[in-house]
C-alpha positions as semicolon CSV with decimal commas, in nm:
position;residue;x (nm);y (nm);z (nm)
1;X;0,334;-2,089;-2,014
2;X;0,486;-1,819;-2,225
3;X;0,848;-1,938;-2,202
4;X;0,980;-1,586;-2,162
5;X;1,353;-1,564;-2,114
6;X;1,526;-1,306;-1,904
7;X;1,849;-1,177;-2,057
8;X;2,096;-1,038;-1,808
9;X;2,305;-0,740;-1,913
10;X;2,606;-0,592;-1,738
11;X;2,500;-0,278;-1,552
12;X;2,813;-0,095;-1,663
13;X;2,903;-0,200;-2,019
14;X;2,574;-0,374;-2,117
15;X;2,743;-0,695;-2,233
16;X;2,527;-1,007;-2,201
17;X;2,604;-1,188;-1,877
18;X;2,592;-1,567;-1,881
19;X;2,516;-1,753;-1,560
20;X;2,785;-2,014;-1,601
21;X;3,162;-2,047;-1,592
22;X;3,214;-1,741;-1,370
23;X;3,108;-1,510;-1,651
24;X;2,971;-1,245;-1,419
25;X;2,839;-1,146;-1,079
26;X;2,519;-1,030;-0,916
27;X;2,567;-0,759;-0,657
28;X;2,380;-0,686;-0,336
29;X;2,265;-0,355;-0,489
30;X;2,077;-0,552;-0,759
31;X;2,312;-0,487;-1,048
32;X;2,467;-0,760;-1,261
33;X;2,821;-0,724;-1,393
34;X;3,009;-0,910;-1,665
35;X;3,335;-1,078;-1,570
36;X;3,546;-0,786;-1,694
37;X;3,352;-0,519;-1,503
38;X;3,323;-0,734;-1,190
39;X;3,704;-0,734;-1,166
40;X;3,678;-0,372;-1,046
41;X;3,514;-0,499;-0,725
42;X;3,833;-0,675;-0,618
43;X;3,992;-0,346;-0,518
44;X;3,680;-0,166;-0,395
45;X;3,330;-0,245;-0,270
46;X;3,173;0,026;-0,486
47;X;2,941;-0,088;-0,764
48;X;3,079;0,035;-1,097
49;X;2,724;0,047;-1,238
50;X;2,536;0,251;-0,976
51;X;2,807;0,380;-0,743
52;X;2,662;0,229;-0,424
53;X;2,931;0,149;-0,169
54;X;2,959;-0,156;0,052
55;X;2,821;-0,397;-0,209
56;X;2,881;-0,772;-0,196
57;X;2,903;-0,994;-0,503
58;X;2,795;-1,348;-0,585
59;X;2,991;-1,495;-0,876
60;X;2,764;-1,657;-1,133
61;X;2,952;-1,980;-1,185
62;X;2,671;-2,233;-1,191
63;X;2,307;-2,257;-1,091
64;X;2,172;-1,926;-0,969
65;X;2,106;-1,888;-0,597
66;X;1,733;-1,916;-0,517
67;X;1,713;-1,553;-0,406
68;X;1,844;-1,445;-0,748
69;X;1,656;-1,704;-0,955
70;X;1,321;-1,593;-0,812
71;X;1,383;-1,240;-0,932
72;X;1,462;-1,327;-1,291
73;X;1,255;-1,636;-1,371
74;X;0,967;-1,636;-1,616
75;X;0,707;-1,395;-1,471
76;X;0,423;-1,615;-1,596
77;X;0,544;-1,894;-1,368
78;X;0,531;-1,657;-1,073
79;X;0,189;-1,526;-1,175
80;X;0,049;-1,879;-1,215
81;X;0,161;-1,962;-0,863
82;X;0,017;-1,635;-0,731
83;X;-0,319;-1,698;-0,900
84;X;-0,336;-2,049;-0,754
85;X;-0,268;-1,912;-0,407
86;X;-0,522;-1,632;-0,446
87;X;-0,781;-1,873;-0,586
88;X;-0,744;-2,096;-0,281
89;X;-0,766;-1,799;-0,043
90;X;-1,078;-1,658;-0,213
91;X;-1,253;-1,999;-0,189
92;X;-1,153;-2,026;0,177
93;X;-1,281;-1,679;0,268
94;X;-1,607;-1,728;0,078
95;X;-1,663;-2,057;0,262
96;X;-1,580;-1,895;0,597
97;X;-1,816;-1,603;0,530
98;X;-2,099;-1,845;0,436
99;X;-2,043;-2,036;0,760
100;X;-2,041;-1,715;0,965
101;X;-2,366;-1,596;0,804
102;X;-2,521;-1,936;0,872
103;X;-2,422;-1,918;1,238
104;X;-2,553;-1,561;1,259
105;X;-2,891;-1,669;1,117
106;X;-2,902;-1,963;1,356
107;X;-2,828;-1,740;1,656
108;X;-3,092;-1,485;1,549
109;X;-3,359;-1,755;1,522
110;X;-3,295;-1,886;1,874
């Protein structure tokens, strides 16, 4: 594993956003905001970083929600999992193709 870390920056002021103690928010538009910039969402549902309206916010006050964590975790961890899955699927399809060819040969010889 590479141990890459993903640093989160506020989409408006570019301050580093920590994922604990209510230091920021992740918005439904995909932007992260520091605590100071996320205060602007209390009076409006417009993202101060991208301008999209109707956004919802999740306050980062503890462990990240799974749907957020999966987007910012170490990409090598995700790739390792993907390669394991693909490796299994390739072995399965190769085995299936061999079996199908064997059955085809058997049916042709009958």
